[in-house]
NUMIVO-610189 format. One line per field, with one value per residue (C-alpha): residue number from 1; residue in three letters; x, y, z. Coordinates in pm, 1 decimal. Example, Ala and Ser with C-alpha at 12.3 -4.5 7.8 and 13.67 -1.06 7.14 Angstrom:
# NUMIVO-610189
seq	(1 | 2)
type	(ALA | SER)
xx	(1230.0 | 1367.0)
yy	(-450.0 | -106.0)
zz	(780.0 | 714.0)
This chain:
# NUMIVO-610189
seq	(1 | 2 | 3 | 4 | 5 | 6 | 7 | 8 | 9 | 10 | 11 | 12 | 13 | 14 | 15 | 16 | 17 | 18 | 19 | 20 | 21 | 22 | 23 | 24 | 25 | 26 | 27 | 28 | 29 | 30 | 31 | 32 | 33 | 34 | 35 | 36 | 37 | 38 | 39 | 40 | 41 | 42 | 43 | 44 | 45 | 46 | 47 | 48 | 49 | 50 | 51 | 52 | 53 | 54 | 55 | 56 | 57 | 58 | 59 | 60 | 61 | 62 | 63 | 64 | 65 | 66 | 67 | 68 | 69 | 70 | 71 | 72 | 73 | 74 | 75 | 76 | 77 | 78 | 79 | 80 | 81 | 82 | 83 | 84 | 85 | 86 | 87 | 88 | 89 | 90 | 91 | 92 | 93 | 94 | 95 | 96 | 97 | 98 | 99 | 100 | 101 | 102 | 103 | 104 | 105 | 106 | 107 | 108 | 109 | 110 | 111 | 112 | 113 | 114 | 115 | 116 | 117 | 118 | 119 | 120 | 121 | 122 | 123 | 124 | 125 | 126 | 127 | 128 | 129 | 130 | 131 | 132 | 133 | 134 | 135 | 136 | 137 | 138 | 139 | 140 | 141 | 142 | 143 | 144 | 145 | 146 | 147 | 148 | 149 | 150 | 151 | 152 | 153 | 154 | 155 | 156 | 157 | 158 | 159 | 160 | 161 | 162 | 163 | 164 | 165 | 166 | 167 | 168 | 169 | 170 | 171 | 172 | 173 | 174 | 175 | 176 | 177 | 178 | 179 | 180 | 181 | 182 | 183 | 184 | 185 | 186 | 187 | 188 | 189 | 190 | 191 | 192 | 193 | 194 | 195 | 196 | 197 | 198 | 199 | 200 | 201 | 202 | 203 | 204 | 205 | 206 | 207 | 208 | 209 | 210 | 211 | 212 | 213 | 214 | 215 | 216 | 217 | 218 | 219 | 220 | 221 | 222 | 223 | 224 | 225 | 226 | 227 | 228 | 229 | 230 | 231 | 232 | 233 | 234 | 235 | 236 | 237 | 238 | 239 | 240 | 241 | 242 | 243 | 244 | 245 | 246 | 247 | 248 | 249 | 250 | 251 | 252 | 253 | 254 | 255 | 256 | 257 | 258 | 259 | 260 | 261 | 262 | 263 | 264 | 265 | 266 | 267 | 268 | 269 | 270 | 271 | 272 | 273 | 274 | 275 | 276 | 277 | 278 | 279 | 280 | 281 | 282 | 283 | 284 | 285 | 286 | 287 | 288 | 289 | 290 | 291 | 292 | 293 | 294 | 295 | 296 | 297 | 298 | 299 | 300 | 301 | 302 | 303 | 304 | 305 | 306 | 307 | 308 | 309 | 310 | 311 | 312 | 313 | 314 | 315 | 316 | 317 | 318 | 319 | 320 | 321 | 322 | 323 | 324 | 325 | 326 | 327 | 328 | 329 | 330 | 331 | 332 | 333 | 334 | 335 | 336 | 337 | 338 | 339 | 340 | 341 | 342 | 343 | 344 | 345 | 346 | 347 | 348 | 349 | 350 | 351 | 352 | 353 | 354 | 355 | 356 | 357 | 358 | 359 | 360 | 361 | 362 | 363 | 364 | 365 | 366 | 367 | 368 | 369 | 370 | 371 | 372 | 373 | 374 | 375 | 376 | 377 | 378 | 379 | 380 | 381 | 382 | 383 | 384 | 385 | 386 | 387)
type	(MET | ALA | LEU | LYS | ARG | SER | ARG | GLY | LEU | ARG | SER | ASN | ARG | ALA | SER | VAL | LEU | VAL | ILE | VAL | LEU | ILE | THR | LEU | LEU | PHE | THR | ALA | ALA | ALA | LEU | THR | ALA | PHE | ILE | GLU | LYS | ALA | GLY | ASN | ASP | LEU | LEU | VAL | ASP | ALA | HIS | GLU | VAL | ASP | ALA | ARG | ARG | LEU | ARG | GLN | GLU | ALA | PHE | SER | ALA | LEU | GLU | VAL | THR | LEU | ALA | VAL | LEU | GLU | ASP | PHE | ARG | GLN | ALA | ASP | ASN | GLY | LEU | HIS | GLY | VAL | ALA | GLU | GLY | TRP | GLY | ASP | PRO | LEU | GLY | TRP | ALA | GLY | TRP | THR | PRO | SER | GLU | GLY | ARG | THR | VAL | GLU | VAL | ALA | LEU | GLN | ASP | GLU | SER | GLY | LYS | ILE | PRO | LEU | PRO | HIS | ALA | ASP | MET | THR | THR | LEU | THR | ASN | LEU | PHE | LEU | PHE | TRP | GLN | MET | PRO | GLN | ALA | ASP | ALA | GLU | ARG | LEU | ALA | ASP | SER | MET | LEU | GLY | TRP | MET | ARG | ASN | GLY | TYR | VAL | TYR | SER | THR | PRO | VAL | THR | PRO | SER | TYR | GLU | GLN | SER | PRO | ILE | PRO | PHE | ASP | ALA | PRO | GLY | ARG | PRO | LEU | ARG | SER | PHE | SER | GLU | LEU | ALA | ALA | VAL | ASP | ASN | ALA | LYS | ASP | PHE | PHE | PHE | ASP | GLU | ASN | GLY | ARG | PRO | ASN | ALA | TYR | TYR | TRP | ARG | PHE | VAL | ALA | ASP | PHE | SER | ILE | PHE | ASN | TYR | ARG | ASN | PRO | ASN | VAL | ASN | SER | ALA | ASN | PRO | ASP | VAL | LEU | ALA | ALA | ALA | GLY | GLN | TYR | THR | GLY | VAL | GLN | GLN | GLN | HIS | ILE | ASN | ASP | TYR | LEU | ALA | GLY | THR | GLY | GLN | PHE | ALA | GLN | GLU | GLY | PRO | GLN | TRP | PHE | LYS | ASP | THR | THR | THR | LEU | ALA | SER | VAL | ALA | GLY | LEU | GLY | GLY | SER | ALA | THR | PRO | PHE | THR | THR | THR | ILE | THR | ALA | LEU | ARG | ILE | ILE | ILE | THR | VAL | HIS | GLU | GLY | LYS | SER | GLN | TYR | HIS | LEU | SER | VAL | VAL | VAL | SER | PRO | ARG | GLY | GLY | ALA | THR | LEU | ASN | GLN | THR | ASN | ALA | VAL | ASN | ALA | THR | SER | GLY | ARG | THR | GLY | ALA | SER | ALA | SER | THR | GLY | GLY | THR | ILE | THR | SER | GLN | ALA | ALA | PRO | SER | SER | THR | THR | ALA | THR | PRO | SER | THR | ALA | ALA | THR | VAL | PRO | GLN | ASN | ILE | ASN | TYR | PRO | PHE | THR | ILE | LEU | GLU | LEU | LEU | GLU | ASN | ASP | GLN | ILE | PRO | PRO | ALA | SER | PRO | PRO | PRO | ALA | PRO | SER | THR | SER)
xx	(17917.9 | 17664.7 | 17486.5 | 17440.2 | 17300.3 | 17056.5 | 16935.6 | 16886.8 | 16680.9 | 16456.6 | 16414.3 | 16317.2 | 16071.4 | 15912.3 | 15875.6 | 15717.4 | 15482.3 | 15377.8 | 15311.8 | 15103.2 | 14908.0 | 14836.7 | 14728.1 | 14496.5 | 14348.2 | 14273.7 | 14147.0 | 13909.6 | 13784.7 | 13723.8 | 13551.8 | 13330.0 | 13243.0 | 13160.2 | 12945.3 | 12752.2 | 12693.3 | 12593.7 | 12351.2 | 12190.6 | 12165.0 | 12006.3 | 11754.6 | 11666.2 | 11618.4 | 11412.1 | 11203.4 | 11134.8 | 11050.1 | 10806.0 | 10646.7 | 10599.4 | 10465.7 | 10209.6 | 10124.3 | 9871.7 | 9693.3 | 9654.1 | 9519.1 | 9279.2 | 9153.0 | 9126.5 | 8906.0 | 8677.1 | 8663.7 | 8567.5 | 8305.7 | 8143.7 | 8158.0 | 7992.9 | 7713.0 | 7645.3 | 7682.2 | 7414.4 | 7180.9 | 7207.9 | 7250.4 | 7607.7 | 7837.7 | 7769.8 | 7940.9 | 8044.2 | 7724.9 | 7571.2 | 7749.3 | 8039.7 | 8317.7 | 8429.0 | 8410.0 | 8607.0 | 8385.8 | 8072.6 | 8188.6 | 8305.8 | 8648.0 | 8942.0 | 9315.4 | 9553.0 | 9654.6 | 9902.6 | 9811.7 | 9593.4 | 9462.5 | 9353.2 | 9154.7 | 9108.5 | 8879.5 | 8922.5 | 8689.2 | 8932.6 | 8635.1 | 8552.2 | 8830.3 | 8799.2 | 8904.1 | 9209.6 | 9174.6 | 8839.4 | 8922.4 | 8870.6 | 8992.2 | 8694.7 | 8740.3 | 9113.6 | 9083.9 | 8809.1 | 9017.9 | 9323.7 | 9105.4 | 8964.2 | 9319.0 | 9331.3 | 9565.9 | 9542.4 | 9318.1 | 9596.7 | 9820.4 | 9534.8 | 9452.1 | 9813.1 | 9873.3 | 9559.1 | 9648.7 | 9996.4 | 9858.5 | 9600.6 | 9869.1 | 10065.4 | 9781.2 | 9588.0 | 9699.4 | 9671.4 | 9565.5 | 9544.6 | 9654.1 | 9418.6 | 9668.1 | 10014.5 | 10186.7 | 10493.3 | 10629.3 | 11005.1 | 11035.7 | 11237.9 | 11486.4 | 11557.2 | 11908.7 | 11750.7 | 11473.3 | 11137.2 | 10776.6 | 10458.8 | 10314.6 | 9964.2 | 9796.3 | 9666.2 | 9906.3 | 10015.8 | 10181.1 | 10164.3 | 10548.5 | 10505.8 | 10415.7 | 10782.3 | 10827.8 | 10531.8 | 10609.0 | 10457.6 | 10342.0 | 10696.0 | 10759.8 | 10421.9 | 10400.1 | 10769.1 | 11012.0 | 11355.9 | 11502.4 | 11253.2 | 11050.0 | 10671.4 | 10523.7 | 10187.7 | 10019.2 | 10136.9 | 9982.9 | 9663.4 | 9633.6 | 9689.0 | 9403.6 | 9177.0 | 9241.7 | 9266.7 | 9465.0 | 9217.1 | 8965.2 | 8599.8 | 8350.1 | 8229.9 | 8335.1 | 8124.8 | 7966.8 | 7931.1 | 8307.0 | 8403.9 | 8618.0 | 8562.9 | 8810.0 | 8620.9 | 8282.5 | 8407.5 | 8595.4 | 8347.8 | 8016.2 | 8112.9 | 7937.1 | 7989.2 | 8090.3 | 7727.1 | 7618.3 | 7906.2 | 7795.7 | 7446.4 | 7595.5 | 7815.8 | 7524.9 | 7315.4 | 7595.3 | 7689.9 | 7327.8 | 7395.6 | 7247.9 | 6904.8 | 6940.8 | 7021.7 | 6695.8 | 6772.1 | 7124.5 | 7413.0 | 7300.1 | 7424.2 | 7313.1 | 7146.6 | 7079.8 | 7181.3 | 6829.6 | 6855.7 | 7201.7 | 7060.5 | 6779.7 | 7007.6 | 7267.9 | 7007.8 | 7020.4 | 7345.9 | 7620.5 | 7565.0 | 7496.5 | 7549.0 | 7925.9 | 7868.5 | 7761.3 | 7649.7 | 7816.0 | 8171.4 | 8359.3 | 8709.9 | 8784.4 | 9129.8 | 9164.2 | 9457.3 | 9534.1 | 9797.2 | 9888.9 | 10069.0 | 10250.3 | 10474.6 | 10703.4 | 10654.0 | 10415.9 | 10291.4 | 10115.3 | 9885.5 | 9730.4 | 9474.7 | 9250.2 | 8954.2 | 8666.9 | 8321.0 | 8165.0 | 8128.1 | 8346.7 | 8687.5 | 8950.0 | 9320.5 | 9417.6 | 9537.0 | 9667.0 | 9992.3 | 10202.0 | 10208.1 | 10517.1 | 10557.3 | 10828.5 | 10631.1 | 10326.4 | 10501.7 | 10595.0 | 10254.7 | 10068.0 | 10293.0 | 10222.4 | 10055.4 | 9720.1 | 9733.2 | 9392.1 | 9267.4 | 9421.2 | 9168.5 | 9312.6 | 9175.0 | 9228.5 | 9389.2 | 9177.3 | 9166.6 | 9358.8 | 9045.9 | 8875.2 | 9142.2 | 8995.8 | 8686.0 | 8924.0 | 9121.1 | 8818.2 | 8667.4 | 8979.1 | 9014.8 | 8791.2 | 8573.7 | 8663.2 | 8583.7 | 8300.1 | 8496.7 | 8292.2 | 8586.8 | 8876.5 | 9210.3 | 9344.7 | 9645.6 | 9819.6 | 10118.3 | 10299.7 | 10519.6 | 10794.1 | 10609.2 | 10344.2 | 10432.3 | 10483.9 | 10173.9 | 10123.8 | 10112.9 | 9764.0 | 9649.6 | 9649.5 | 9337.0 | 9060.8 | 8939.0 | 8593.4)
yy	(8897.0 | 8660.3 | 8961.3 | 9124.6 | 8800.5 | 8759.8 | 9116.7 | 9055.4 | 8738.5 | 8931.5 | 9204.9 | 8957.8 | 8777.9 | 9119.3 | 9210.4 | 8869.6 | 8918.0 | 9262.3 | 9118.8 | 8834.0 | 9073.7 | 9300.9 | 8998.4 | 8879.1 | 9228.8 | 9249.9 | 8891.1 | 8963.3 | 9286.2 | 9101.8 | 8817.2 | 9064.0 | 9241.8 | 8909.6 | 8790.6 | 9124.0 | 9096.5 | 8732.5 | 8819.0 | 9096.6 | 8862.4 | 8595.7 | 8849.4 | 8957.5 | 8588.1 | 8520.6 | 8825.4 | 8701.0 | 8347.2 | 8491.5 | 8705.1 | 8398.1 | 8202.7 | 8451.4 | 8598.5 | 8316.8 | 8377.2 | 8750.7 | 8685.2 | 8431.9 | 8695.8 | 8943.8 | 8709.5 | 8655.8 | 9036.0 | 9093.1 | 8822.6 | 8977.5 | 9323.5 | 9203.5 | 9041.9 | 9376.7 | 9563.7 | 9357.6 | 9370.3 | 9744.9 | 9857.4 | 9959.3 | 10013.2 | 10336.1 | 10323.4 | 10085.9 | 10148.4 | 9900.9 | 9623.8 | 9517.7 | 9676.8 | 9330.4 | 9116.2 | 8820.0 | 8807.9 | 8834.4 | 8540.9 | 8337.0 | 8292.1 | 8201.8 | 8198.1 | 7907.3 | 7798.6 | 8037.3 | 8329.1 | 8631.6 | 8846.0 | 9208.1 | 9392.3 | 9770.7 | 9931.1 | 10294.6 | 10460.2 | 10608.7 | 10772.1 | 10973.1 | 11210.9 | 11470.6 | 11324.1 | 11535.9 | 11485.0 | 11657.9 | 11930.6 | 12280.0 | 12625.5 | 12684.4 | 12351.5 | 12387.0 | 12756.4 | 12666.4 | 12402.3 | 12621.3 | 12896.3 | 12647.1 | 12586.8 | 12961.3 | 13053.8 | 13422.2 | 13454.7 | 13552.5 | 13261.1 | 13012.1 | 13123.5 | 13119.8 | 12765.1 | 12635.2 | 12797.8 | 12646.7 | 12296.3 | 12318.0 | 12445.3 | 12134.7 | 11896.5 | 12034.0 | 12054.4 | 12413.1 | 12556.4 | 12939.1 | 13085.5 | 13314.6 | 13464.5 | 13617.3 | 13274.1 | 13238.0 | 12877.7 | 12864.8 | 12486.9 | 12577.0 | 12765.7 | 12468.3 | 12315.0 | 12033.9 | 12204.8 | 12036.1 | 12113.4 | 12070.0 | 11732.6 | 11854.7 | 11549.0 | 11452.1 | 11354.6 | 10995.5 | 11028.3 | 11293.4 | 11305.5 | 11514.0 | 11803.0 | 11838.8 | 11962.7 | 12208.0 | 12576.8 | 12711.9 | 12369.8 | 12243.2 | 12523.2 | 12471.1 | 12092.4 | 12022.5 | 12149.4 | 12291.7 | 11942.2 | 11824.3 | 11613.5 | 11615.6 | 11838.9 | 11840.2 | 12023.4 | 11748.3 | 11473.7 | 11673.7 | 11709.6 | 11338.3 | 11279.1 | 11509.2 | 11408.3 | 11089.2 | 11040.2 | 10784.6 | 10888.5 | 10919.6 | 11204.1 | 11275.1 | 11208.6 | 10977.5 | 11202.0 | 10906.9 | 10919.7 | 11266.5 | 11448.9 | 11813.3 | 11946.1 | 11766.5 | 11885.7 | 12245.1 | 12245.9 | 12054.2 | 12132.6 | 12465.3 | 12346.0 | 12539.0 | 12391.4 | 12377.6 | 12198.1 | 11956.3 | 11880.7 | 11800.3 | 11558.9 | 11388.5 | 11358.3 | 11188.6 | 10942.0 | 10862.9 | 10858.4 | 11124.3 | 11462.9 | 11511.4 | 11175.4 | 10975.3 | 10778.6 | 10658.9 | 10515.0 | 10513.8 | 10569.1 | 10641.6 | 10879.3 | 10694.3 | 11001.6 | 11373.1 | 11489.1 | 11357.5 | 11508.7 | 11853.7 | 11815.3 | 11715.7 | 11986.4 | 12252.9 | 12588.9 | 12675.5 | 12475.1 | 12232.7 | 11852.4 | 11838.7 | 11771.7 | 11453.3 | 11092.0 | 10845.9 | 10520.3 | 10398.1 | 10398.9 | 10311.7 | 10114.6 | 10058.9 | 9724.8 | 9686.1 | 9334.6 | 9241.6 | 8884.7 | 8813.2 | 8489.7 | 8532.2 | 8822.7 | 8783.4 | 9016.6 | 9055.5 | 9361.7 | 9396.7 | 9718.1 | 9688.7 | 9954.4 | 9797.9 | 9950.7 | 9802.8 | 9790.6 | 10138.0 | 10275.4 | 10453.1 | 10396.0 | 10479.8 | 10803.7 | 10680.4 | 11004.3 | 11087.6 | 11370.4 | 11660.6 | 11662.5 | 12037.3 | 12016.1 | 11789.7 | 11999.9 | 12295.8 | 12076.8 | 11953.0 | 11625.2 | 11394.3 | 11578.7 | 11398.9 | 11547.1 | 11442.8 | 11294.1 | 10964.2 | 10656.9 | 10425.0 | 10071.6 | 9835.3 | 9472.2 | 9263.3 | 8994.0 | 8694.9 | 8389.9 | 8188.0 | 8313.8 | 8161.3 | 7818.6 | 7647.3 | 7381.9 | 7645.0 | 7835.6 | 7530.9 | 7472.8 | 7817.6 | 7924.5 | 8231.5 | 8546.8 | 8537.9 | 8777.7 | 8929.0 | 9198.9 | 9429.5 | 9595.7 | 9613.6 | 9967.5 | 9927.1 | 9636.1 | 9697.1 | 9452.1 | 9500.8 | 9750.6 | 9881.2 | 10032.3 | 10399.1 | 10462.6 | 10570.4 | 10941.4 | 11142.2 | 11256.4 | 11557.8 | 11896.3 | 11987.7 | 12120.0 | 12481.2 | 12621.9)
zz	(10989.7 | 11156.7 | 11314.3 | 10972.5 | 10832.9 | 11123.3 | 11063.4 | 10692.7 | 10759.8 | 11011.1 | 10755.4 | 10484.8 | 10715.9 | 10801.9 | 10431.8 | 10359.6 | 10653.9 | 10532.2 | 10173.1 | 10321.0 | 10542.8 | 10237.2 | 10022.9 | 10298.9 | 10323.8 | 9948.8 | 9950.9 | 10235.9 | 10066.0 | 9736.3 | 9921.1 | 10110.8 | 9784.2 | 9626.8 | 9910.9 | 9910.9 | 9529.4 | 9560.8 | 9841.3 | 9629.2 | 9334.5 | 9556.4 | 9689.6 | 9335.2 | 9237.2 | 9546.1 | 9470.8 | 9120.2 | 9245.6 | 9500.8 | 9230.9 | 9003.9 | 9284.1 | 9410.5 | 9074.2 | 8997.8 | 9315.9 | 9231.7 | 8893.9 | 9030.3 | 9272.9 | 8987.4 | 8779.8 | 9085.1 | 9140.9 | 8782.4 | 8782.6 | 9091.8 | 8931.6 | 8618.2 | 8818.1 | 8978.1 | 8656.7 | 8488.1 | 8788.3 | 8840.9 | 8471.8 | 8536.5 | 8835.1 | 9032.7 | 9369.1 | 9646.1 | 9831.9 | 9584.9 | 9778.6 | 9565.8 | 9789.5 | 9908.4 | 9589.9 | 9736.0 | 10042.0 | 9829.4 | 9620.8 | 9921.1 | 9761.3 | 9980.0 | 9880.0 | 9916.1 | 10266.0 | 10429.6 | 10204.9 | 10239.0 | 9955.6 | 9982.7 | 9713.2 | 9694.4 | 9445.0 | 9324.5 | 9084.8 | 8829.0 | 8646.9 | 8960.7 | 8833.8 | 8549.6 | 8222.3 | 8130.2 | 7760.5 | 7773.9 | 8029.7 | 7893.0 | 7993.8 | 8227.6 | 8416.9 | 8471.3 | 8572.3 | 8818.6 | 8975.9 | 9025.0 | 9162.7 | 9412.4 | 9514.6 | 9589.2 | 9303.2 | 9173.2 | 8875.2 | 8633.2 | 8741.7 | 8718.8 | 8365.9 | 8254.2 | 8400.1 | 8229.2 | 7901.2 | 7906.3 | 7969.9 | 7689.9 | 7455.5 | 7529.0 | 7487.3 | 7190.4 | 6827.1 | 6686.8 | 7017.6 | 7030.1 | 7360.8 | 7534.6 | 7775.9 | 7722.2 | 7727.5 | 7508.6 | 7523.8 | 7504.5 | 7397.0 | 7092.1 | 7304.4 | 7533.6 | 7527.8 | 7330.0 | 7125.0 | 7105.4 | 7021.7 | 7219.3 | 7116.7 | 7061.0 | 7203.4 | 7554.8 | 7825.7 | 7830.1 | 8171.3 | 8443.7 | 8433.3 | 8109.4 | 8327.8 | 8395.4 | 8044.8 | 8022.0 | 8066.9 | 8389.8 | 8495.3 | 8556.5 | 8811.8 | 8980.6 | 9007.7 | 9088.1 | 9357.1 | 9292.9 | 9275.3 | 9011.0 | 9245.1 | 9242.6 | 9510.5 | 9692.8 | 9403.0 | 9159.9 | 9376.1 | 9412.7 | 9042.9 | 8991.4 | 9242.3 | 9047.3 | 8687.8 | 8481.4 | 8162.0 | 8041.3 | 7782.0 | 7882.1 | 7872.1 | 8221.4 | 8580.6 | 8799.7 | 9066.7 | 9303.8 | 9373.6 | 9287.5 | 9542.0 | 9644.1 | 9388.5 | 9111.0 | 9234.5 | 9243.5 | 8913.2 | 8693.1 | 8862.7 | 9031.1 | 9340.9 | 9661.4 | 9996.7 | 10106.7 | 9799.0 | 9831.9 | 10179.5 | 10054.9 | 9798.5 | 10058.8 | 10301.1 | 10034.6 | 9944.5 | 10299.9 | 10437.7 | 10697.4 | 10782.3 | 10626.4 | 10447.7 | 10774.2 | 10751.7 | 10396.6 | 10455.6 | 10206.3 | 9854.6 | 9504.7 | 9228.9 | 8943.3 | 8732.1 | 8723.0 | 8785.8 | 9139.3 | 9166.2 | 9078.1 | 9321.9 | 9611.0 | 9540.3 | 9525.5 | 9329.1 | 9162.3 | 9005.6 | 8717.6 | 8711.0 | 8332.4 | 8340.2 | 8550.0 | 8488.8 | 8750.7 | 8624.4 | 8646.8 | 8322.1 | 8457.1 | 8773.0 | 8935.2 | 9111.2 | 9350.1 | 9464.6 | 9727.2 | 9804.4 | 10137.2 | 10223.3 | 10530.9 | 10456.8 | 10077.5 | 9900.7 | 9541.4 | 9417.1 | 9108.2 | 8978.9 | 8699.0 | 8544.8 | 8370.5 | 8163.8 | 8120.0 | 7770.8 | 7634.9 | 7908.6 | 7909.1 | 7635.3 | 7592.7 | 7428.5 | 7089.7 | 6935.8 | 6754.8 | 6852.4 | 6606.7 | 6377.3 | 6337.3 | 6077.0 | 5852.6 | 5914.6 | 5738.5 | 5439.9 | 5357.5 | 5329.0 | 5524.8 | 5857.6 | 6142.7 | 6234.5 | 6588.4 | 6543.3 | 6671.7 | 6533.2 | 6380.0 | 6395.8 | 6139.0 | 6219.7 | 5952.0 | 5804.3 | 6037.1 | 5925.3 | 6024.3 | 5700.0 | 5475.1 | 5448.2 | 5597.9 | 5758.1 | 5960.1 | 6059.0 | 6223.5 | 6438.5 | 6583.3 | 6875.3 | 6854.5 | 7040.0 | 7411.7 | 7500.6 | 7786.7 | 7981.2 | 8058.6 | 7871.7 | 8055.4 | 8016.5 | 8235.1 | 8414.7 | 8649.3 | 8868.6 | 9181.2 | 9102.7 | 8796.1 | 9028.9 | 9110.6 | 9484.8 | 9682.6 | 9657.9 | 9980.4 | 10070.6 | 9866.9 | 10017.1 | 10213.9 | 9994.5 | 10025.9 | 9970.9)
């Protein structure tokens, strides 16, 4: 009897021990998960705190950069290229960041690209041919893209868009691209610019390097890459070399040093016979400013596209409503939106008008402003150009 009781007690103790071990196991797992989540939350909070702390430094550097650019713009009747001397605006101004911080400024001429809203069949086809695409494929791809971007476009190749047969039917918007990611919806383009997993391929990044979605008339030849020179100006490899030698101050222009084109007459003279200087301008109409602030292991990134007076603008167009278009007057035309400002409250009474400051005569328009995670990842280098 005593033996049975002893065995029962040992069995109960073993069961309790198993329950305790299982409880400890679940508690440890829950505690580990809680610590990991708390750690992630703390990292997010720390990232936001760092961003707020370094943000002011970045915007201070931005204002100094814009002030230097405006000085050069006024002195040279516009910005043309970094050879003018504004490539290091913070150094030119003698500006230094707060102690323990470093600030880097990179300047990229957005208007050195072809303005996609004004690209025509010839320009697009020339570009794809320069990429060594077959003639028929180049024309079909250009046709598909123009059909997506232009209201009432009439296709010139046997392109038959299948947007209405998609699982979720839709119509081509009939207005310029607002994001390069739209290419994933364009017939022919989606197969050419994206891989089988839907990720942008090398052709996509090359296209992004050649075109801008901002609205301006002509690319700036002073920062145009070989693709742009070939597609817009139809310049050969030899002519492109002449242009590059002139800008870099090498080759036959070695005695003159780095220069920039001030007019297209000089461009035509330097390039030589053939091609066309007409599609180009020699001033910057949209400039991307990339600012990075470092403090220890913390970083803050700011990307801003600015336009000088009379420069690039945003594409303010409505997508075409095909259904409404068939019913009559309520259809959107896809034309430019003309925004009319409401009457200012300062005109209501003389007393209020006296208390409100006048508009600041700011020399630049901000077309785009992205911070940290909003900035797209850096694209891989474009595929090598061909001649």
